[in-house]
N, C-alpha and C positions, 0 to 999 in steps of 0.2 A: 621429472615424474611426479606426478601431484597425487596425494594421498588425502581423503576427506572423510570426514563424518557428515555424509548428507544423507537426507535432510538434517536439520538441528534438531536437537532433542529437548522438545518444550513439554513440560508438565506441570500440572497442577496437582500438587501432591495432597494439599489440603484447601479448605475454602479461600484462606487467605494467604496461600504460598504458591508461588511458581518460581521454576527454574528454567533457565534456557541454556543449553550447552551447544558449543559450536566448536570444530576444531578442523585443522587443514595441516598438509604436511609439503612442502616442495623442496626440490634440488636446488644447491646454491645457485643465484643469479648469473655468477660468472662461472660457468662449469668448466672443468678442464679435462683432458683425454690423456690416455697412457697407451704404450706400445703392447699389443696383444698379437704375437706371431709376427705376420707381414701386414696388419691393419692396425686402426687405431680403435680404442674403445673408450666411450664417454662414461665419466663416473655416474652411478646411479644414486638416488637417494636412499640412504641406508637407515634414515628415521622411520619409526612406525607410531602409530597412536590407536588409542581404543576408546571409544564412548560407549557405555551400554547401561540398559536399566537393570537394577537390581532390586530385591524386594524393599519397597519405601525408600527408594533412591537411585543413586547413580554411581557408577564406577567410570573413573577416566584414569588414563595412562598414557605415558610417553616414555619411549625407549630409543636411545640413540645409538645407532650401529657403528661402534667405532672402527672404521676401516683403516685405519692405519696399521693394524697389525692383524694378523689372523687371517681366517677367509670365512666367507658366508656370515659376514656380521649382520647385514639387511635381514636374511630369513632368521637369524638367531634373536634379533630384536623383535620380529614378527612373533616367533613362537613366545617371548616373554610377556608381551601383551595380550596375547590371544588366550593363552593360558592360566592368566590371572584368575584367581578365586573370587568369588562373589562377597566374600569375608575378608576382612582385614589382615595382612601379613603383619603379627605384631612384633617378631623378634628374628634374630639371625637363625635360630635353631628350626623356626617356622618356615623361614626362606630356603633353608637348605632342605628340609624335608619335601617342600613344595618342588624344588628344582630336581630332586632326585626321581619325581615321577615322569621326567621326559628328558633329561640329559643324554642317556644312553641311547634313547630312541633317535634324539638328533643327531649324534655322532654316528650311529650306524647308516642313516639315510644320506648324510652328505659326504661321509668317507666313501660310500658306494657310488654317488654322483661324481667324486674327483679321481676315482680310481684309475680312469684311462689316461690322466695327466699325472705322472708319478711325481713331479716336483710339486703340484698342487696339493695332491694328497698327502705328500711328506709334511709341507708347510700345515696344513690343515690339523693332522694328528699331533704335531709339534706344538702348534701355537694355540690352536682352537679357534674360539669366535669371541668377540668382545662387544659388550653393549651396557649402557645404564639402564636404569630404570627407575622412574617415580611414578606413583600410583596413589590416587585419593577415592576413599569410598565416602560417599555423602550419604546420610540417612536422616530421615525426619523422626523425631522421636519427642513426644510430650511437649509439643509446640516450639521446638527448635530445630535446627539442623546442625548435626554434628558432622564434622569433618575427621576422618582418621586417615593417616597419609604413611608412606614409606619412601625412603629414598635411598639410592644406591649409585654413586657417581655423580657427575655434576648437572644433569638435567635437572630443571629448577621448580618449585612451587611456591606461588605466592598467594598470600591472601589480602585484598583490599577491602577496607571498610568503606562503604559507601554512605554510611548514615548521616556524615555531615555535608556542609556545603562543598567540600572537597574530598575526594577519596584519600585514605591514608594507608599505608602499608601495614597490616597488622601482623603479619607473620610472613616467614620465608624460609626456604631451604635451597641450597645450602645457608646456613644462619650468619656467615659473615664473607666479606669479600676476599679475606685470606684464604678460606676454605674453597671458595670459588677459583683462585689463582692456582690452586694446587693441581697437579696433575690427578684425575680422578682414579680410584681403584674401581675396576669395572667387572660385571659378571660375565664369567665364562663356564661354559657347561664341562671343561675339564679341571676347574679348580673349586675348592670350597670357598663359599664366601667368608668375608673376614668380620668379625664382630665390630672392630672399630670403623668399618667402612659402612655399616648398615646403620640408618637413622630413620626414627619414625615418631609419630606424635598423634596428638588429637586436639581438637578445639570445637567450641560452639561457635558457629558464625554469627556476626552481627545480622540484624533484621534485614539488611541491605548489604549484600557482600558479592565480590568477584573472584572467584578462583581460577588462578592461572596455572597451568602445567605447560612446560615448555622445554625444548632442547636448549643447549648452552647459550648460543649465538643470540637468539631472539630473546630468552629469558634475561641474559645479560643486558641487552638493549633496554628493556622494561625496567629493570632493576636501577641502571644508572640514570634512566630518565626520571624515575621516581626520587632519587637521592639528589639529582642534580637540581630539582626545582625546589628543594627545602631552602628555609633561610641559612644563612651562612655565620654561625656565630664563631667567635675568636676560638672557642674550645669546645668540641662536641665528643660524646660519648657513642658507643655502639656504631651501627651502619653509617650516619651521618660522619661521624668522626673519621672512620676508615677512609669514606669517600672523600674526604677533604685532604687528608694525609697523602693518599694515593695522587688525588689530582695535583698537589704540590710538589711532593718530592719523589713520587714512586718513578721508576724506569721499566717497568714490566709492561706486557702488552695490555693489560687491564688498567695499568695507570695512564698509558696513552689515551685509551679509550675513555677514562674518567675525565681527563682534560678536555676531550674534544666535547664531551656532553656538558661539562661546566661553561664552556665557551660558546655553545650553541644554544641560544634561547629556544624555550619551547612554549607550546599553547597553554600547558598545565596538564596535570596528571588525568583530569577528567576527560580533557579533549584527546589526550594521548590513548586512553583505554578506548574511547569511543571510536577512534580512527582504527586501531586494530579490530574491535568488534565488528566493524562496518565490513573491513576487509576480508573477515571470514565468510562472507555471503557466497564467495565464489573462488575457484582456484585462481582465474586471471586477476581477480582484484587483489588477493593475497600477496601472489607474485609480483604484482606491481607495487604495492606497499613496501614488500621486502627489497625490492631493487631500488626503490627512492631512497629508502634509508641507508642501504649500502652504498649508494652513490654520494651519499652526504657524509659517509665516514663514521655514522651512527652505528652500524650494524655490521659485524664481521660477514666476510664471504663464505657461508656455510650453508648447510642443509638447515632448513628452518620448519620447526612443529611447533604449534600452538594450538591450546586447548583454552577456551573462556567459558567459565560456567558463572551465571549471574543467578544469584539467589535474591529473592524480593517477597519478604514477608510483610504484609499490613495488617498490624494489631487493631481490633476494634477498641474504640474508646470508650 
């Protein structure tokens, strides 16, 4: 199943400012099935994305329906992205108030749909539905583009500064590899969101920037490629230091992935971003790129959702 933001959102907001936004979502390249009565049911893509114009800007969001528990996680992810307001959600209190507007309606609708199968109905009422959410609101103000974002769970947001000869990772959520390793807290219609699990921030974008929103698998791939291409000093702080320690001494899945990325040379971050950007032109191209990366061991076999927003501002001299 492929979900896309088609056609790309291309907008000239001011005489010298253009942004281009593209997004795709596909089911895992090596899909699996499970028993359902007397037959087999193939797993569906439970990721969702949204790209929309808002006054003076763009709204972008990715939600990863976590289908390992609960039921109707894909529809829940769909509800989260489609219900997002056109103004930023700034805190957990605002998040809770926003969710209050549709949680009971979602419960009622899907409880009714599952009522004919008592076991499924009981599971839905007992466990609910789980999903991550990462969203960004981009707005043009007084000659600059401001990004305000929120995140809950392990779907990722990255900002790359393209002002120099090579792109530089300027910001990311989650802010550390250790946070990315931890099992994420997820939004559920039956639970209050946790203050400690809600993250938000804002920044003025560089004149040339790429904003990425992604589900955890492809987001992890891009983050590790970014870190693997950096110089390798004997001691490093922050994300580069974490990456080196993981690649050398770690035993987790993320550590094993870091070792693979460290061992496999790449074309450079500019080329990596260009290849991903080019693959977003069609569902087939994106599926092919994901499959190729998965076959090389650089990307986990998972549903993949990616949004890329290129912001380019040419200042008069």
